[in-house]
C-alpha positions as CSV (number, residue, x, y, z in Angstrom):
1,M,-96.7,6.7,-100.0
2,G,-99.6,8.2,-98.1
3,K,-99.7,8.7,-94.4
4,L,-101.3,6.0,-92.3
5,K,-104.5,7.1,-90.7
6,K,-104.4,7.6,-87.0
7,K,-106.7,5.5,-84.9
8,Q,-109.6,7.6,-83.5
9,G,-109.1,8.6,-79.8
10,T,-105.3,8.3,-79.8
11,S,-104.4,12.0,-80.3
12,G,-105.6,15.5,-79.7
13,A,-107.6,16.7,-76.7
14,V,-109.2,13.2,-76.3
15,V,-106.0,11.8,-74.7
16,N,-106.3,14.3,-71.8
17,Y,-109.3,12.4,-70.3
18,I,-109.8,8.9,-68.8
19,S,-113.0,7.1,-67.9
20,R,-113.8,6.2,-64.3
21,N,-113.5,2.4,-65.0
22,K,-110.1,2.8,-66.6
23,A,-109.0,5.0,-63.7
24,I,-110.1,2.3,-61.1
25,R,-108.2,-0.4,-63.0
26,K,-105.1,1.8,-63.3
27,L,-105.1,2.5,-59.5
28,Q,-106.1,-1.1,-58.7
29,I,-108.7,-0.1,-56.1
30,T,-112.4,-0.6,-55.6
31,L,-115.1,2.0,-56.5
32,P,-115.8,3.1,-52.9
33,E,-112.0,3.5,-52.3
34,F,-111.8,5.6,-55.5
35,R,-114.6,7.8,-54.4
36,R,-113.0,8.3,-51.0
37,L,-109.6,9.1,-52.5
38,C,-111.1,11.6,-54.9
39,I,-113.0,13.4,-52.1
40,L,-110.0,13.6,-49.9
41,K,-107.7,14.9,-52.7
42,G,-110.3,17.3,-54.2
43,I,-110.5,15.6,-57.6
44,Y,-113.8,16.0,-59.5
45,P,-115.3,14.6,-62.7
46,R,-114.8,16.6,-65.9
47,E,-117.2,17.1,-68.8
48,P,-115.2,17.1,-72.1
49,N,-116.3,19.2,-75.0
50,N,-116.0,16.3,-77.5
51,K,-117.6,13.6,-75.5
52,K,-118.7,11.6,-78.6
53,K,-115.1,11.1,-79.7
54,L,-114.3,9.8,-76.2
55,T,-117.2,7.4,-76.1
56,K,-116.8,6.5,-79.8
57,G,-120.4,7.2,-80.5
58,S,-121.8,5.4,-77.5
59,T,-124.7,7.0,-75.6
60,A,-124.1,5.2,-72.3
61,P,-123.5,7.6,-69.4
62,T,-119.8,7.7,-68.7
63,T,-117.8,9.7,-66.1
64,F,-114.5,11.2,-67.2
65,Y,-111.5,12.6,-65.2
66,Y,-108.4,14.3,-66.2
67,L,-105.6,11.9,-66.9
68,K,-103.1,14.1,-65.1
69,D,-105.2,13.9,-61.9
70,I,-105.3,10.1,-62.0
71,Q,-101.5,9.9,-62.6
72,Y,-101.1,12.3,-59.6
73,L,-103.0,9.8,-57.5
74,L,-100.6,7.0,-58.3
75,H,-98.0,8.5,-55.9
76,E,-100.5,9.2,-53.1
77,P,-99.4,7.7,-49.7
78,I,-103.1,7.1,-48.8
79,L,-103.3,4.7,-51.7
80,Q,-100.6,2.5,-50.1
81,K,-102.6,2.6,-46.8
82,F,-105.7,1.3,-48.6
83,R,-103.7,-1.6,-49.9
84,E,-102.3,-2.3,-46.4
85,H,-105.9,-2.2,-45.1
86,K,-106.9,-4.9,-47.6
87,I,-104.0,-7.1,-46.3
88,F,-105.0,-6.3,-42.7
89,L,-108.7,-7.3,-43.3
90,R,-107.5,-10.6,-45.0
91,K,-105.4,-11.5,-42.0
92,L,-108.1,-10.5,-39.5
93,N,-110.8,-12.6,-41.2
94,R,-108.4,-15.6,-41.4
95,A,-107.7,-15.4,-37.7
96,I,-111.4,-15.1,-36.8
97,G,-112.2,-18.0,-39.1
98,K,-109.7,-20.2,-37.4
99,G,-110.9,-19.2,-33.9
100,Q,-107.6,-17.6,-32.9
101,K,-108.9,-14.9,-30.6
102,E,-105.5,-13.8,-29.2
103,N,-104.1,-13.5,-32.7
104,A,-107.2,-11.6,-33.9
105,V,-106.8,-9.1,-31.0
106,R,-103.1,-8.6,-31.8
107,I,-103.9,-8.0,-35.5
108,Q,-106.6,-5.6,-34.6
109,E,-104.2,-3.5,-32.5
110,M,-101.8,-3.4,-35.5
111,A,-104.4,-1.9,-37.9
112,P,-102.9,0.6,-40.4
113,K,-103.6,4.2,-39.7
114,Y,-103.2,7.3,-41.9
115,T,-103.3,11.1,-41.4
116,L,-104.6,13.8,-43.7
117,D,-102.1,16.5,-42.7
118,H,-100.2,16.4,-46.0
119,V,-103.5,16.6,-47.9
120,I,-104.5,19.8,-46.1
121,R,-101.1,21.4,-46.9
122,E,-101.4,20.4,-50.5
123,R,-105.0,21.6,-51.0
124,Y,-104.5,24.9,-49.1
125,P,-101.1,26.4,-49.7
126,T,-101.9,29.5,-47.7
127,F,-104.0,30.0,-44.5
128,I,-106.4,32.4,-46.2
129,D,-107.3,29.7,-48.8
130,A,-108.4,27.5,-45.9
131,V,-110.5,30.3,-44.4
132,R,-112.3,30.8,-47.7
133,D,-113.3,27.1,-47.8
134,L,-114.5,27.2,-44.2
135,D,-118.2,27.5,-45.0
136,D,-118.8,24.0,-46.1
137,A,-116.6,22.5,-43.3
138,L,-118.6,24.3,-40.6
139,C,-122.0,23.3,-42.0
140,M,-121.0,19.7,-42.2
141,I,-119.4,19.5,-38.8
142,Y,-122.3,21.3,-37.1
143,L,-124.7,18.8,-38.8
144,F,-122.7,15.8,-37.5
145,S,-122.5,17.3,-34.0
146,M,-126.3,17.0,-33.8
147,F,-126.4,13.3,-34.8
148,P,-127.0,10.5,-32.3
149,Q,-124.7,7.5,-32.1
150,T,-125.7,4.9,-34.7
151,N,-124.1,2.2,-36.8
152,E,-123.3,4.8,-39.5
153,V,-122.1,7.6,-37.2
154,E,-119.7,6.6,-34.4
155,A,-119.8,8.3,-31.0
156,G,-116.2,9.4,-31.3
157,V,-117.0,11.4,-34.5
158,V,-119.9,13.2,-32.9
159,E,-117.8,14.1,-29.9
160,K,-115.0,15.4,-32.1
161,C,-117.4,17.6,-34.1
162,Q,-119.0,19.0,-30.9
163,R,-115.5,19.8,-29.5
164,L,-114.4,21.6,-32.7
165,C,-117.6,23.6,-32.9
166,R,-117.3,24.9,-29.3
167,E,-113.6,25.7,-29.9
168,F,-114.5,27.7,-33.0
169,E,-117.3,29.5,-31.1
170,H,-114.8,30.5,-28.4
171,Y,-112.5,32.0,-31.0
172,I,-115.4,34.0,-32.4
173,I,-116.2,35.3,-28.9
174,K,-112.7,36.3,-28.2
175,S,-112.1,38.0,-31.5
176,R,-115.6,39.6,-31.7
177,S,-115.8,38.5,-35.3
178,L,-119.6,37.8,-35.5
179,V,-121.5,40.1,-37.8
180,H,-124.9,38.7,-38.6
181,S,-127.3,36.0,-37.6
182,F,-130.7,34.9,-39.0
183,V,-133.2,32.3,-37.9
184,S,-134.7,30.4,-40.8
185,V,-136.7,27.2,-41.3
186,K,-133.5,25.2,-42.0
187,G,-131.7,26.4,-38.9
188,I,-129.8,29.4,-37.6
189,Y,-127.4,31.2,-40.0
190,Y,-124.3,32.9,-38.7
191,Q,-121.8,35.2,-40.5
192,A,-118.4,36.2,-39.2
193,M,-115.5,38.3,-40.6
194,I,-112.3,36.2,-40.2
195,L,-109.2,37.8,-41.6
196,G,-111.2,39.9,-43.9
197,Q,-113.2,36.9,-45.3
198,A,-117.0,36.6,-44.8
199,V,-117.6,33.1,-43.4
200,T,-121.3,32.0,-43.3
201,W,-122.5,28.7,-41.8
202,L,-125.7,27.0,-40.9
203,V,-126.4,25.4,-37.5
204,P,-129.4,23.0,-37.1
205,F,-131.9,23.5,-34.4
206,E,-131.4,21.6,-31.1
207,F,-133.9,18.8,-31.8
208,S,-133.5,15.0,-31.7
209,V,-132.4,14.1,-35.2
210,A,-133.8,11.0,-36.9
211,V,-130.9,9.6,-39.1
212,P,-132.3,8.9,-42.6
213,H,-131.7,5.5,-44.2
214,D,-131.7,6.6,-47.8
215,V,-128.5,8.6,-47.4
216,D,-125.1,7.2,-48.3
217,F,-123.2,7.9,-45.1
218,R,-119.9,6.5,-46.5
219,V,-119.6,9.6,-48.7
220,M,-120.7,12.0,-46.0
221,M,-118.3,10.4,-43.5
222,T,-115.4,10.9,-45.9
223,F,-116.3,14.6,-46.2
224,C,-116.6,14.8,-42.4
225,E,-113.2,13.1,-41.9
226,F,-111.5,15.7,-44.2
227,Y,-113.4,18.7,-42.6
228,I,-112.5,17.6,-39.1
229,T,-108.8,17.7,-39.9
230,L,-109.2,21.0,-41.7
231,L,-111.1,22.7,-38.9
232,G,-108.5,21.4,-36.4
233,F,-105.8,23.1,-38.4
234,I,-107.7,26.3,-38.7
235,N,-108.7,26.4,-35.0
236,F,-105.0,25.9,-34.0
237,K,-103.9,28.8,-36.3
238,L,-106.6,31.1,-35.1
239,Y,-106.0,30.4,-31.5
240,S,-102.2,31.0,-32.0
241,Q,-102.9,34.4,-33.6
242,L,-104.8,35.5,-30.5
243,N,-102.1,34.0,-28.2
244,L,-104.4,31.4,-26.8
245,V,-103.7,27.9,-25.6
246,Y,-104.9,25.2,-28.0
247,P,-106.6,22.9,-27.4
248,P,-108.5,24.5,-24.5
249,Q,-108.9,22.7,-21.2
250,L,-112.2,20.7,-20.9
251,D,-114.1,20.3,-17.7
252,Q,-115.7,16.9,-18.2
253,T,-118.1,17.2,-15.3
254,A,-119.5,20.5,-16.6
255,L,-119.7,19.0,-20.1
256,D,-121.7,16.0,-18.9
257,A,-124.0,18.2,-16.7
258,E,-124.7,21.2,-19.0
259,G,-122.5,21.2,-22.0
260,G,-122.1,24.3,-24.1
261,L,-119.4,27.0,-23.9
262,S,-119.0,27.0,-20.1
263,A,-117.3,23.6,-20.1
264,Y,-114.2,25.0,-21.9
265,K,-111.5,27.0,-20.2
266,I,-109.7,29.5,-22.5
267,E,-106.3,30.6,-21.3
268,E,-103.6,32.9,-22.8
269,K,-100.1,31.8,-23.5
270,D,-97.1,33.3,-21.7
271,A,-96.0,36.2,-23.8
272,I,-92.3,35.5,-23.3
273,K,-92.6,31.8,-24.2
274,E,-94.6,32.8,-27.3
275,M,-91.9,35.2,-28.5
276,H,-88.9,33.0,-27.6
277,P,-90.2,29.4,-27.5
278,T,-86.7,27.8,-27.6
279,A,-84.7,30.5,-25.8
280,D,-82.5,28.9,-23.1
281,V,-79.8,31.4,-22.2
282,T,-77.3,30.3,-19.5
283,L,-74.5,32.5,-18.2
284,K,-71.2,31.2,-17.0
285,K,-70.1,31.7,-13.4
286,N,-67.5,34.4,-14.2
287,E,-69.7,36.3,-16.8
288,S,-71.8,39.3,-15.8
289,V,-74.1,41.6,-17.8
290,D,-73.9,45.4,-17.4
291,P,-77.4,46.8,-16.7
292,K,-76.5,50.0,-18.7
293,V,-76.0,47.8,-21.8
294,I,-79.4,46.2,-21.3
295,D,-81.1,49.6,-20.9
296,S,-79.5,50.9,-24.1
297,L,-80.5,47.8,-26.0
298,N,-84.1,48.2,-24.8
299,E,-84.2,51.9,-26.0
300,K,-82.8,50.9,-29.4
301,L,-85.5,48.2,-29.7
302,K,-88.2,50.7,-28.9
303,E,-86.9,53.1,-31.5
304,I,-86.8,50.4,-34.1
305,S,-90.4,49.3,-33.4
306,K,-91.6,52.9,-33.6
307,E,-89.8,53.3,-37.0
308,D,-91.3,50.1,-38.3
309,K,-94.8,51.3,-37.3
310,A,-94.2,54.6,-39.0
311,D,-93.0,52.9,-42.2
312,E,-96.1,50.6,-42.2
313,L,-98.4,53.7,-41.9
314,K,-96.5,55.4,-44.6
315,E,-96.7,52.4,-47.0
316,N,-100.4,52.1,-46.3
317,F,-101.0,55.8,-47.2
318,E,-98.7,55.5,-50.3
319,H,-100.5,52.5,-51.7
320,S,-104.0,53.9,-51.0
321,D,-105.9,54.8,-54.1
322,E,-107.8,57.7,-52.5
323,L,-107.0,60.1,-49.7
324,V,-109.1,59.4,-46.7
325,N,-110.0,61.9,-44.1
326,M,-108.6,60.8,-40.7
327,N,-111.8,62.0,-39.0
328,E,-113.8,59.7,-41.1
329,L,-111.5,56.8,-40.3
330,E,-111.7,57.5,-36.6
331,Q,-115.5,57.7,-36.9
332,Q,-115.7,54.4,-38.7
333,F,-113.3,52.8,-36.2
334,S,-115.4,54.1,-33.3
335,E,-118.6,52.8,-34.9
336,H,-117.1,49.4,-35.4
337,E,-115.9,49.2,-31.8
338,K,-119.3,50.3,-30.7
339,F,-120.9,47.5,-32.8
340,K,-118.5,44.9,-31.4
341,N,-119.4,46.0,-27.8
342,L,-123.1,46.2,-28.5
343,F,-124.1,44.2,-25.4
344,A,-121.2,45.4,-23.2
345,Q,-122.3,46.3,-19.6
346,K,-125.5,44.3,-20.2
347,V,-126.4,41.2,-18.2
348,F,-128.8,38.7,-19.7
349,F,-130.6,35.8,-18.1
350,I,-131.9,33.0,-20.5
351,S,-134.9,31.0,-19.5
352,R,-135.0,27.3,-19.9
353,E,-137.4,27.4,-22.9
354,A,-135.1,29.7,-25.0
355,P,-132.3,28.3,-27.2
356,R,-129.5,28.7,-24.7
357,L,-126.5,27.7,-26.9
358,S,-127.3,30.1,-29.7
359,L,-128.2,33.1,-27.5
360,E,-125.2,32.6,-25.2
361,F,-122.9,32.5,-28.2
362,I,-124.3,35.7,-29.7
363,I,-124.5,37.7,-26.5
364,R,-120.9,36.8,-25.5
365,S,-119.7,37.6,-29.0
366,F,-120.8,41.2,-28.5
367,G,-119.5,41.7,-25.0
368,G,-122.5,40.7,-22.9
369,K,-122.6,38.5,-19.8
370,V,-125.0,35.6,-19.6
371,G,-126.7,33.6,-16.9
372,Y,-129.1,30.7,-17.5
373,A,-131.6,28.6,-15.6
374,S,-130.6,25.3,-14.0
375,G,-126.9,25.7,-14.5
376,K,-124.2,25.2,-11.9
377,N,-121.7,27.1,-14.0
378,S,-124.1,30.0,-14.6
379,M,-122.5,33.4,-13.7
380,F,-125.9,34.8,-12.5
381,K,-128.9,33.4,-10.8
382,E,-132.5,34.4,-11.8
383,N,-133.0,36.8,-8.8
384,D,-129.7,38.6,-9.3
385,P,-130.3,42.4,-9.3
386,R,-127.5,43.0,-11.9
387,I,-129.6,41.4,-14.7
388,T,-130.7,44.0,-17.2
389,H,-132.5,41.8,-19.8
390,H,-134.5,38.6,-19.2
391,I,-135.0,36.4,-22.3
392,V,-138.2,34.4,-22.2
393,D,-140.3,32.6,-24.8
394,R,-143.7,32.3,-23.0
395,P,-146.5,34.7,-21.9
396,L,-145.9,37.0,-18.9
397,E,-148.7,35.2,-17.0
398,M,-146.6,32.0,-16.9
399,I,-143.5,33.8,-15.4
400,P,-143.7,33.2,-11.6
401,T,-141.9,36.4,-10.4
402,L,-141.5,39.6,-12.3
403,H,-138.6,42.0,-11.6
404,S,-139.2,45.7,-12.2
405,N,-135.5,46.5,-12.8
406,R,-135.1,44.5,-16.0
407,S,-136.5,44.2,-19.5
408,Y,-138.3,41.1,-20.6
409,V,-137.8,40.3,-24.2
410,Q,-138.3,37.5,-26.7
411,P,-135.3,35.7,-28.3
412,Q,-135.8,37.5,-31.6
413,W,-134.7,40.8,-30.0
414,I,-131.1,39.5,-29.8
415,Y,-131.0,38.5,-33.5
416,D,-132.6,41.8,-34.7
417,C,-130.3,43.9,-32.6
418,I,-127.1,42.6,-34.1
419,N,-128.5,42.6,-37.6
420,S,-129.5,46.3,-37.3
421,G,-126.3,47.2,-35.4
422,R,-128.0,48.9,-32.5
423,L,-130.2,48.2,-29.5
424,L,-133.8,48.2,-30.5
425,D,-136.8,49.1,-28.4
426,P,-137.5,46.2,-26.0
427,G,-141.2,47.1,-25.9
428,L,-141.6,45.8,-29.5
429,Y,-140.3,42.4,-28.4
430,A,-142.1,42.0,-25.0
431,P,-143.6,38.6,-24.1
432,G,-147.0,38.0,-25.7
433,V,-146.6,40.9,-28.2
434,K,-146.8,40.3,-31.9
435,L,-143.2,40.4,-33.1
436,P,-141.9,42.5,-36.0
437,A,-140.8,40.8,-39.2
438,H,-137.5,39.0,-38.8
439,L,-135.6,40.4,-41.8
440,S,-132.7,38.6,-43.5
441,P,-129.3,40.4,-43.5
442,F,-128.0,38.3,-46.4
443,E,-129.9,40.1,-49.2
444,K,-128.3,40.5,-52.7
445,S,-129.1,42.9,-55.5
446,G,-132.2,41.7,-57.3
447,D,-133.6,39.7,-54.4
448,Y,-137.1,40.2,-53.1
449,V,-137.3,42.9,-50.4
450,P,-140.4,42.8,-48.2
451,T,-142.3,45.9,-47.4
452,E,-141.3,45.7,-43.7
453,A,-137.7,46.0,-44.7
454,I,-138.4,49.0,-47.0
455,Q,-140.2,50.7,-44.1
456,F,-137.4,49.9,-41.7
457,F,-134.7,51.3,-44.1
458,A,-136.9,54.4,-44.7
459,R,-137.1,55.0,-40.9
460,E,-133.3,54.5,-40.6
461,E,-132.6,56.9,-43.5
462,E,-135.0,59.5,-42.0
463,A,-133.3,59.3,-38.6
464,Q,-129.8,59.7,-40.3
465,N,-131.1,62.7,-42.3
466,N,-132.4,64.3,-39.2
467,E,-129.1,63.9,-37.5
468,V,-127.2,65.4,-40.5
469,E,-129.7,68.3,-40.6
470,S,-129.2,69.0,-36.9
471,T,-125.4,68.9,-37.3
472,N,-125.6,71.1,-40.4
473,G,-127.7,73.6,-38.5
474,E,-125.2,73.8,-35.8
475,M,-122.4,74.4,-38.4
476,V,-124.4,77.1,-40.1
477,D,-125.0,78.9,-36.8
478,E,-121.3,78.8,-36.1
479,K,-120.5,80.5,-39.4
480,K,-119.9,84.2,-39.6
481,P,-122.7,86.4,-41.0
482,E,-120.4,87.8,-43.8
483,E,-119.9,84.2,-45.2
484,T,-123.6,83.5,-45.2
485,V,-124.4,86.8,-47.1
486,E,-121.7,85.9,-49.7
487,M,-123.1,82.4,-50.2
488,T,-126.7,83.8,-50.7
489,E,-125.5,86.4,-53.2
490,Y,-123.5,83.7,-55.1
491,Q,-126.6,81.4,-55.3
492,E,-128.8,84.3,-56.6
493,E,-126.4,85.2,-59.4
494,L,-126.1,81.5,-60.3
495,A,-129.9,81.2,-60.6
496,K,-130.1,84.3,-62.8
497,E,-127.5,82.9,-65.2
498,M,-129.4,79.7,-65.4
499,N,-132.6,81.5,-66.3
500,K,-130.9,83.4,-69.1
501,V,-130.0,80.3,-70.9
502,V,-132.3,79.9,-73.9
503,K,-130.7,77.2,-76.0
504,K,-131.3,73.7,-74.9
505,R,-128.3,71.5,-74.8
506,K,-128.3,68.2,-76.7
507,K,-129.1,65.2,-74.5
508,T,-125.9,63.3,-73.9
509,S,-127.5,60.8,-71.5
510,K,-125.1,59.0,-69.3
511,E,-127.2,55.8,-69.6
512,D,-126.5,55.6,-73.4
513,E,-122.8,56.1,-72.9
514,E,-122.7,53.5,-70.2
515,K,-124.7,51.1,-72.4
516,E,-122.3,51.6,-75.3
517,R,-119.3,51.2,-73.0
518,K,-120.8,48.0,-71.6
519,E,-121.4,46.5,-75.1
520,M,-117.9,47.3,-76.1
521,A,-116.5,45.6,-73.0
522,I,-118.6,42.5,-73.6
523,G,-117.4,42.4,-77.2
524,M,-113.8,42.5,-76.1
525,M,-114.2,39.5,-73.7
526,N,-112.8,36.1,-74.6
527,K,-115.1,33.1,-74.7
528,K,-114.5,32.0,-71.1
529,D,-115.1,35.4,-69.6
530,K,-118.2,35.9,-71.8
531,N,-119.7,32.5,-70.6
532,L,-119.0,33.5,-67.0
533,Y,-120.7,36.9,-67.5
534,N,-123.7,35.3,-69.2
535,S,-124.1,32.9,-66.3
536,M,-123.9,35.8,-63.8
537,M,-126.5,37.7,-65.7
538,F,-128.7,34.6,-65.9
539,G,-128.5,34.3,-62.1
540,K,-129.5,38.0,-61.7
541,R,-132.5,37.6,-64.0
542,K,-133.6,34.5,-62.2
543,R,-133.5,36.3,-58.8
544,A,-135.4,39.2,-60.3
545,L,-138.0,36.9,-61.7
546,L,-138.4,35.1,-58.4
547,A,-138.7,38.5,-56.6
548,S,-141.5,39.6,-59.0
549,K,-143.4,36.3,-58.4
550,L,-143.2,36.8,-54.7
551,K,-144.5,40.4,-55.0
552,E,-147.4,39.2,-57.2
553,K,-148.2,36.5,-54.6
554,K,-148.2,39.0,-51.8
555,L,-150.5,41.4,-53.7
556,K,-153.0,38.5,-54.3
557,L,-153.0,37.6,-50.6
558,Q,-153.5,41.2,-49.6
559,Q,-156.4,41.6,-52.1
560,K,-158.1,38.4,-50.6
561,E,-157.7,39.9,-47.1
């Protein structure tokens, strides 16, 4: 007897997928609840390779998910809370319909609540995974912190977002993690290095925001709910690494009056309590401790700590691929420390027309001290003689009193200083002066580079070359005359030998070898890696095409001028 034909769509790779409608029926929830659950759990639609087999030839648009993901959602505790919420709404509506106010208030107080702590632990097994996913969380929370109170966005959500943003900024200030900042049309970009990971986020400008009506705020609120919990976890961990108390104390009067960073009080934990949080040692009446024993134990502990540090250094050098000169390491470390303390021993005063929150955050992140106009908590008044830089965004004629012992600069000077890594000439950024081009520090290979950036990098390279030449000249002067004579003789002999060569060597260009090696490597790739490589190259070509278009556009504008 012949085998029975299998029904189409019952075996093979087709059974690994399930449509959205079937998934909703399987979970017994509504479409908004399904969307919310998928956002919280990080489950996304999938595009199967053989979609025709799944749809059985139908051309109607259908969304598919992995069957394993939907089966995983069946055991989710939040799903049970959704069902409890349905029962709660049914009871509440019944009590309101019958006019039972006391019963309705009692039911309202017993509303089911859930937490997302277990979801955070599932999605981010390690802390570094959470830090890598911090970009989107910060962008979303900073956006909601600017929203006014509406029917779609509650006041409690906005306050939570503002508090989390200020707490995160205080960590950046304490750890000196800020690296770059750039003012664009969309807002102000910031980049910080947190545990070796580059975290970039966008902060909107401080304007009154008109909430759009064509945006589905239910989806955005679900993302915001998840990111609030995530950032709370991350802030707690980051504060504990710096031995700081979390959450920081909040001065409500200062928050209502001025807001900003000055309303939060950052305190350090007690070192002994941090090292031994549950230590409760009690001695009996007849027991006594010999002080000599304590001294000997302390000495042993010091020796053990020294040995551990030596072992760590040894392991670091053993696992390093290249031998690094200690002088270079010290130089890099000193340059990094100098960059982190770029505004140290500088006192800034921010006028009322300048963006105070952004400038205060950047200046304090690089060790500077800040005062601002019309602020009770301001460290410095406008007439303080200790002020070194006065940040204004208006002409000099409109400034009532000018002080000769300080530099007046526009806000762009702060951003350009941290992007270039050094203090620039304040005269180029004086009030009323045409400002230099504000260059982006987030350029990639193949992007459009403006002529101003090329000129700036050329000046930087020339300055570095001059420094190197001056140091080399000093080194040459220190050398003995015998060594210099030997070096010149050796160079002359080498030049003579090169002139004697008559036969031309065959061209074995490195470019051809690299090209062949590259083609061989591409040929050895599997299908997945090859598709990824092609998509990367497509992105590079797209950026190069965009850069060439911008160059052509600039040339046309210059010709018209």
